[in-house]
N, C-alpha and C positions, 0 to 999 in steps of 0.2 A: 663564217664566223671570223671576226677580227682577233688578232693575237698580238700582244706586246710582250716582248721578252726583255726583262731588265734584272740586274742583280740588286739594285737599290733605287728606291724612290725617296727623294729628299725635297722638302719645301724650299722655295726660293729664299726664305728668311728663316733664321733660327727661331725655334718655338712656333713655327708656322703649322699649317694644317695640310695633311695629305688626304685627298678625297678619292675613295676607290669606287669607280662606277657611278651608276645613277639608279634611280628607282626602277625596279623591275629587272635589273641586271643580276646575273649570277657570277660571283667572283670565286674562282677556283685556285686553291693552293695545291700544287702537284706534290706527290710523295717524293721525298728525297731531294727536293729543291731547296736551296738556301737563298732566301730573299730578305733584304732589309727594307723596312718601311719606315721612312722618316729618320730623324736624328734625335738626340737627347732633348727632351722638352717638347717634342712635336706631339700634335694631336692627330690620331688616325680616325677619320670620319667615314662611316658607312651610311649612305643615304637611306632614308625610310623606304622600305619596300625592296631593298636589295637583299640578296641571300648569299651567305658565305658557306661554301662547302669545301670538302677536301677530296682529293683524288687519291684513292688507295689508303695509305696509312699515314698521311701527313698529320702531324700533331698541331694543336693550337686552334687556329681559326676553323670554325665549323665542325669541330669534333663533337659527335653526339655524346651527351653525358657530361660535357665540360661545364664547370660552374666557376664564375669569378667571384670570390669572396670579397666582401666590403668591410674591411677592418676599420675604416675611418668613420663608419656610420652605425654605431651601436644603437639598436632599437630598444626603446624603453616604453613604447606604447604601440597600439595596434597600427598596422600598415598594410599596404597592398604590395605584394612581391612582383618583381619583374623577371621574366624568363632569362635564364643564363646567369643569375646572380645568387650569391649565398649571403645569408645575414646572421650576424651575431645578435642574439635576443636576450635582453636582461629583464627577467621577471621578478627582480627584487621587490618592486613596489606592488606587484599584483599580477594576475594572469594576463596574457597578451594573445590576441588573435591575429593570425597572418592570413590575409585574403590571397588565395592562389590566383594566378593569372589564367585566362582562358587557355585550355589545353590544346596544343598541337603536337603531333608526334615528334619526339626528340627534344621537346622543351624541358629544361631542367631548372630546379629551384633547390637551394640549400638552406638549412636552418641549424644553428648551433646554440647550445646553452652557454651563454656568456658568463653567467654568475653561478653556474653549477646549482641551479635552483628550480629546475622544472619539476622536481618531485614535490616541492612545496607550493609553487605557483606554476600551473601548467601553461604550455603553449598550444593553442588550438589552430589547426590548419583548416581554413574555411573553404568549402568548395566554391567553384565558380559555376553558377548555373547548375546544369545537370552533370558536370564532370564528376566522375567517381574518384574515390581514394581507395586503393587496394581492392577494387571491385565493389566497394560499399557506397551507398548513397548518403552516408552520414559523415559529418565532419570528423576529423581525426584529432585526438588529444595526445600530445607528447608529454609524458609525466615521469620521465626517468632523468635523474640528476646527471648532468655532464654529457648528455647524448648529443651527437651531431648527425643529422640525416640529410641525404640527398635524394630528391624525388625526381623521377623521369616520367613524363607523360608518354604512355605507350599507345593506347587506343581507347575507343569509347567503351569497351567491355570492362577493362581493368582501370582505366584512367591513370592516375598517378601511382607509381610503384616505387617503394624505397629500394635503393640500390647499394647503399654503402654500409648499412648497419647489420644487415643479415637477419634482422628480426622485424617482422611486421608489427609485433607487439609494442615496439618502441613508439609507434604512432597509432595508438589504440583507438578504434572507432567505437568501442563499447563504452557506453555511459550508463551509470546505475543510479537508481533512486537514492537520494540522501536526505535525511530528515533529523529533526530534534524533537524532544518532548517525551514526557512520561519516564518510566523506568526502562532503560534500554539494555537488552541482553543480546548475545550472538549465539548462533548455532550453525557451524560450518560457514557457508557463504551467505547466510541469512541474518538479518537483524529483526528483533522483536521489540515493539514498544508497548508496554502495559500501562493502562490507565485505570486506577482504582477510584479516582475522583475527577471532577471536571478539570480540564487542562487544555493545552493547545499542541497539536501535532503540526509542526512547521516543516514543509518540504522545501529544501534548498536546491535540489536538482531533480527534475522530473525524469531523468534517464532517457533511454531510447530502446528501440526494439532489439538492437544488437546486444545490449546488456540487460537492463530491466526497465520497464515503464509502467508496471501495475503493482498494486499491493493487495494482499489478502486481509480480510477483516474478520473479527469475531466480536459481535456486538450483542450484549445481553442487557435487557432492561430491568428495572426494579420490579420485584414481585409484589403482588397484591396483599393487602392486609387481611387477616383472618376475621371471620364474622363472630359475633357474640349473641347469645340468646339468654334472656333473663326471665322467661315466662314460667319456668318451672323445671323440675328434674327431667321431664320427658322431652325437652326440646334442646337441640344442640346446634351451636354455631358451626358453619362450614369453613373449609380451608380457602386461603387466598390463592389465586392463580399465579403461575410462574411468569416471570418477565419474558418478553419475546426473545427468541434464540435465533440469531442470524449469523451464518458462517460461510466463508468462501474458501476454496482451495484451488488456486491457479498456480501456486508456487511449489508444487511437487511434494506436499505432505504425503506420506506413503499411503497408497491405495492397496487393498480395500479397507485399510484400518481407520481411515478418517470417517467422521460421523456421516451417516447417510443423509443428513440434513444439509450438507455442504453444497453451496452453489459452485459450479466449476469455473465461474468467471469472476476475476477480481475487478478492481476499479483503477482507472488512470488517475494520477494525482499531479496536476500542474503545480509548479512551484509557487506555493502560497500558504499562509497559515490556515489550519482547519481546527476550529473550536471543537473540543471533545466534550460531550455531555454524558456523564455517567449517572443513570437514573437512580433515585432513591426509592426505597421500599414504601409501599402504602401503609398508613397507620392502621392498627387493628380496630374493629368495631367496638363501640362503647354502648352501654345500656343505662337506662333509668326506668323507673316503674312504668310498665305499659308501653314502652317504646324501645325498639331495637334498631340500631344503625349498622349497616354492613361495613366491612373493611373498605378502605379507600383503594382506588386503582393506583398501581405503581407508576413511577415517572419514566418516560421513554429514555433510552440511551441513543445517542446520535453521533455518527461519524460521516462526514461528507454527505453523500446521497443515501446513506443507509440509516434508517430509523427503525429501532425495535420498540414495539408498543409495550407499555407497562402491563403487568398482570392484573386480571380482574379481581375486585374485592369479593371476599366471601360473605354470604348472607347469614342471617339468623332465622328466626321464626317468620314465615311468610304468610301471615293472615291479614294483611292489609293495615298493619300498624306503622307504616312508614319506615320500613327497613332501609330502603335506599332513598334518601331524601332527594328530590322533593316528593316522590311518590314511590309506591312499592315496585314499580316496573321501570325505573329510570336507567336500567342496563348498567348499573355500576359494577356488575359482575362480568362484563365483557372486557376482553383485552388480548394481550399477546397469547396468554392461555386463560381460559375461563375460570372465574372464581366459582366456588361451590354454592349450591342453593340449599334453602331450608326445606321444611316439610312441604311447602308449595301448595297449601290448601287454605282457603277455597279459591284463591286467585293465582292460578298457575302462571308463572312468569317464564318458564322454560329454562333450559340449562344455560349456564354461563358460556358464552360463545368464545372460542379460541380463534387464533389466526385472524384477529380483527384489529386493523385492516388486513386484507388478504395479501399475502406474499407468496412467492414461489421460489424455492421450497417453503412450505408453511412454517411460520414462526412459533406455533403453539397448537394446543388442543383444547376441546371443551371440557367442562366439568362432568362429573358423573350424574346419574339420575337419582331423584329423591325417593325415599320410602315414606309411605303414609300408613300408620298403624291400624286404626285411626287415633289411638291414644298415645302412641310413641312416635316421636318425630325426630328422625336422625338426619343430620346434614350430610352432604356429599363431599367427596374429595374433589379438589380442584385439578385442572388440567396441567400437564407438564410438557416439556419440549417434545418428547417422543411418544407420549401416551396420554389418553384422556384420564380424568380423575375417576376414582372408583365409585360405584353406586353405594348408596346407603342401604342397610338391611338390618332388621331387628336381630340382635341387640347392638349392632355396630354402626359407627359412622364410616363413611367412605375414605379410602386411602388416597393420598395425592398421586397424580400421574408422574411417571418417571421422567427425569430430565434426560439429557444426551451428553455424550462425551465429545471431546475434540479429536484426539487421536488415541488409538487403543493401547499400544504397548508401552511399557514403562519408560523406555528411553525417549521415545518421541513425545510422549505426553508431557514430560518435564522439560524438554528442551525445544521442541518444535514450536509450541505455541502456549500451552496453558501454564507452564511453569509449576509453581506450588499452589496455584489458585484452584478453586473448585473443591469438590469433595470426592472421596473414594467411592467406587461403585462395584457392580458385579464383575466387570472386566479388570483383572489385576493390573494395577499401575495406572489405569486410565483415570482422568479427572472429569467429573460430571458437573453440569450446571442446569439451572432452570427446572427444578423439581417442584411439583405442586404441593400445596399445603393440605394436610389431612383434617378430618372432622373428629370431634370428640363424640362418643368414646371409641378408642381402639383404632382410630384412623391414622395410620403411619404417614409420615411425610415422604414425598417422592424423592428418589435418588437425585442428588444435585442441589441440595440445600433447602428442600421443602421441609417445613416443620410439622410435627405431629400435632393432633388435636390435644387439648388440655382441659381439665375440669376446673381447677382453681388457680392455675398459673398461666402465664402467657408464653407460648413458644414462638420465637421469631425465626424467620427464614435466615439462612446463613449469609453473612455479609459477603458482598461481591460475587454472589452466585446467581442472583435473580430468583432465589427460592421463595415460594409463597409462605405467608404466615399461617400458623395453625388456628383452627377454629376453637371456640371455648364456650362453656355454659355459664359459669358463675364468675367469670373474670373477663377483662377485655381481650379481644382477639389479638393474636400475635402479629407483630409488624412484619411486612415483607422484607426480604433481603435485598440490599442494594445490587446494582448491576455491575458490569465490567466492560471495558473496550480494549481489544488487543489488535495490533496491526503488524503485519509481517511482510518483508520484501527481501529480494536479493540485492546485496550491496557490493558483491565482488564475484569473481569467477575463479 
């Protein structure tokens, strides 16, 4: 190995260039040695491919972790960093991304908040290929005002590690779902968006697995309208079916207190607008002499890939008089939960089908079974989210099937998801939805907004519960209650 010992290297002309070595050379500065390279105004050049190291504890050239800050080049837009350099980044005009160089052991990069503004407009450190940041495969976001960080590439396991801030949270790899739309409330680390009418849920950040990247949904459709019968005192209209009830619980609503109908899997939400459809209740059945029309099917509620079907309409007298136009068996009583049926003679049309179309967990239940006297004809109760409608029996019409709650206890019911929506039920403090409508006489509405049967008045399902309308004899059937859509996600840690 050749060795040249000098105290000073100076170019032949002032402001000239001193070149150290050639490509592939290793240039070593020994510990304790004082050497001067060039003079005032000189340029020191290290050829591409050459490596500078230090022997022992020499400072400066080749020192692992050293970074040369670039005060004359304030960065106001995205750029690619060079190893060994530190950058002052100004995010006054908006967020800025810094592309990290390919990592090699000992390579350093520095980033500093020039305008004390990272908390308002963040600085994102973008990985190079498969290089990790603090052991994570996600980009890092620096969102603390005034922070300056230096990163050293260590190895393929941890990748870039922050060395000068003492807190890995200063370059957080966690990203969370962020969105607008509806009535927004918070509960701890979670946000809840409630929609009582059609609107738009707009996702501005899809998040990632380190923070949050899915949302939970609660989607209830409009309830079916109650049926009416005008053939005489002995024939009664049936209740309207509850709107479809669909709920997920992937964001830690407390088990086992969450509804047993909850799907354990939420849905991913790429950053885009999502139109929200909140289904209206079906109108009640109307009558004229010799003709009975059943209640209308409720309107579906929709969020993203989740569609809850409207509740089935309740029937009146079922003797072939065109209860469900265009014919007595047009299945107008099928839906999220089935609408009630009339006395069902002599043309049996079967019970109103629930969970139509089929979902898992099921979104509703069928109606009850009809009673035939043969001189007394009592309608059945319609299906609800958690139970079928009640059977008819002399001298009573069937009760509506019970709906379901979201979360059981008082605190979580009002803050985790349902808020003040829904109706009280058997469990103290819980809020219920999607109860089936009852049939006249004496057919109670199902818990969760289902309306009772009525003789001379109309009983409507409760607004924004998806409850079914009540059946009637000498008045129009009750209108179904409108639905509701609620979305929940983690927005911070």
